[in-house]
C-alpha positions as CSV (number, residue, x, y, z in Angstrom):
1,X,-24.8,-126.3,-137.3
2,X,-28.3,-127.0,-136.2
3,X,-30.5,-128.7,-139.7
4,X,-33.7,-128.8,-140.2
5,X,-35.9,-130.3,-142.6
6,X,-38.5,-129.5,-144.6
7,X,-42.0,-132.9,-145.1
8,X,-40.0,-134.1,-148.3
9,X,-42.5,-133.7,-151.3
10,X,-43.0,-135.7,-154.6
11,X,-42.9,-133.2,-158.2
12,X,-44.0,-135.5,-161.5
13,X,-40.9,-134.0,-162.9
14,X,-37.4,-135.8,-163.7
15,X,-34.5,-134.2,-160.5
16,X,-32.4,-131.8,-163.9
17,X,-35.9,-130.3,-164.9
18,X,-36.4,-129.1,-161.4
19,X,-32.0,-127.9,-161.3
20,X,-33.4,-125.8,-163.9
21,X,-35.5,-124.5,-163.1
22,X,-32.7,-122.8,-160.9
23,X,-29.9,-122.1,-164.4
24,X,-30.8,-118.5,-163.9
25,X,-33.0,-117.7,-160.8
26,X,-34.1,-114.9,-162.7
27,X,-36.4,-116.4,-164.6
28,X,-37.9,-116.3,-160.5
29,X,-39.5,-113.0,-161.7
30,X,-42.1,-114.5,-163.4
31,X,-43.1,-116.5,-160.4
32,X,-43.2,-113.3,-158.6
33,X,-45.3,-111.5,-160.7
34,X,-48.1,-114.3,-160.8
35,X,-48.6,-113.9,-157.3
36,X,-51.2,-112.1,-156.0
37,X,-50.3,-108.8,-154.6
38,X,-50.7,-109.6,-150.3
39,X,-48.4,-112.0,-150.9
40,X,-46.0,-110.7,-153.3
41,X,-46.3,-107.5,-150.1
42,X,-45.1,-110.5,-148.3
43,X,-42.0,-111.4,-149.9
44,X,-40.9,-107.4,-149.0
45,X,-38.4,-106.5,-152.1
46,X,-36.8,-109.5,-152.9
47,X,-34.4,-108.8,-156.3
48,X,-32.8,-112.3,-158.8
49,X,-30.0,-111.9,-160.0
50,X,-28.6,-115.5,-163.1
51,X,-26.6,-116.8,-159.3
52,X,-28.8,-115.4,-156.5
53,X,-31.6,-114.8,-154.1
54,X,-31.4,-110.7,-152.0
55,X,-34.8,-109.8,-149.9
56,X,-35.2,-107.5,-147.7
57,X,-36.4,-108.6,-143.5
58,X,-37.5,-106.1,-141.2
59,X,-35.1,-108.1,-138.2
60,X,-31.8,-108.2,-140.1
61,X,-32.7,-105.5,-143.3
62,X,-31.0,-108.0,-146.7
63,X,-29.6,-111.4,-147.2
64,X,-28.7,-112.6,-149.8
65,X,-28.2,-116.4,-150.3
66,X,-25.9,-116.8,-153.7
67,X,-25.8,-120.4,-155.5
68,X,-22.8,-123.0,-154.4
69,X,-24.0,-126.1,-156.2
70,X,-27.1,-127.3,-159.8
71,X,-27.1,-130.6,-159.8
72,X,-30.2,-133.3,-160.7
73,X,-29.4,-133.8,-156.6
74,X,-29.2,-131.0,-154.9
75,X,-29.7,-126.7,-155.8
76,X,-27.5,-125.9,-152.6
77,X,-27.5,-121.7,-151.4
78,X,-25.5,-120.0,-149.3
79,X,-26.2,-116.8,-146.7
80,X,-24.3,-114.2,-147.2
81,X,-24.2,-110.8,-145.0
82,X,-25.3,-112.8,-141.9
83,X,-23.7,-112.6,-139.0
84,X,-24.1,-116.8,-138.3
85,X,-23.6,-119.0,-141.6
86,X,-26.4,-120.3,-143.4
87,X,-27.6,-123.1,-146.4
88,X,-30.0,-123.2,-148.2
89,X,-30.6,-126.5,-149.9
90,X,-32.8,-129.2,-151.8
91,X,-32.2,-132.3,-151.8
92,X,-33.7,-133.9,-155.0
93,X,-33.9,-138.1,-155.1
94,X,-35.0,-139.3,-158.4
95,X,-37.9,-142.2,-158.0
96,X,-38.9,-143.0,-160.6
97,X,-37.3,-141.9,-164.7
98,X,-40.7,-139.2,-163.6
99,X,-40.9,-138.6,-160.6
100,X,-38.3,-136.5,-157.7
101,X,-38.9,-136.1,-154.2
102,X,-37.5,-133.3,-153.0
103,X,-36.4,-131.8,-149.4
104,X,-35.2,-128.6,-148.8
105,X,-33.4,-127.8,-145.4
106,X,-31.7,-125.0,-143.5
107,X,-28.0,-125.7,-141.7
108,X,-27.5,-122.5,-139.8
109,X,-24.5,-122.3,-137.0
110,X,-26.5,-121.3,-134.8
111,X,-25.7,-121.1,-131.0
112,X,-27.1,-123.7,-128.4
113,X,-27.9,-121.0,-126.6
114,X,-29.8,-119.9,-129.3
115,X,-32.1,-123.3,-130.9
116,X,-34.6,-123.3,-128.4
117,X,-36.1,-119.7,-129.1
118,X,-34.8,-119.6,-132.4
119,X,-35.3,-122.8,-134.2
120,X,-39.6,-123.5,-133.9
121,X,-39.3,-120.8,-136.2
122,X,-36.5,-121.8,-138.7
123,X,-38.9,-124.9,-138.8
124,X,-41.4,-122.9,-140.0
125,X,-39.3,-121.0,-142.5
126,X,-38.1,-124.5,-143.8
127,X,-41.8,-125.4,-144.0
128,X,-43.0,-122.6,-145.7
129,X,-39.6,-122.2,-148.2
130,X,-42.0,-125.9,-149.0
131,X,-44.3,-125.1,-150.1
132,X,-42.7,-121.7,-152.4
133,X,-40.1,-124.7,-153.5
134,X,-43.0,-127.3,-154.8
135,X,-45.2,-124.7,-156.2
136,X,-42.2,-122.7,-158.2
137,X,-41.3,-126.9,-159.8
138,X,-45.1,-128.0,-160.1
C-alpha cells in the first residue's frame, strides 16, 4: 500500500466532537447544500447514507466509501467497487481538551509503475480532502 497524507490542521474542538460529525453521514448533505453552485457541480452527484459516501467520476464511474471505523482517534473509510484497495483516514490527535490535530490520508494498493503518474494526483486529492474536512468540522 502507498500512503499519501495531507498537511495536519488544528481544529478548536475536542476529538470526540469531530468524530461525532461523522456519526451519520447524511448530515453532510447540509454542508453540500450551503456550497456555491459551482462547487456543488464539482462534487458531481455526491450522495450520503448514514455509513457511506458515493460520488460519480468521469474516469471510473461511481465510487463509494463505507465507514469502517468511527472513534475519537480516527475516522476510516474503505472504497468499494474499485479495481484497487483504497482507504481514506482522518487521524485525530487531541492536543488539549478543546484542540485536536487532524490529518487526512489515502492508502492505496497502487502498482509501483503507476506511482510516478498517479501519485501527484493522489497527493493533490488528499490536500483537497483536508481542506474539505477542515471546513466540515470547523
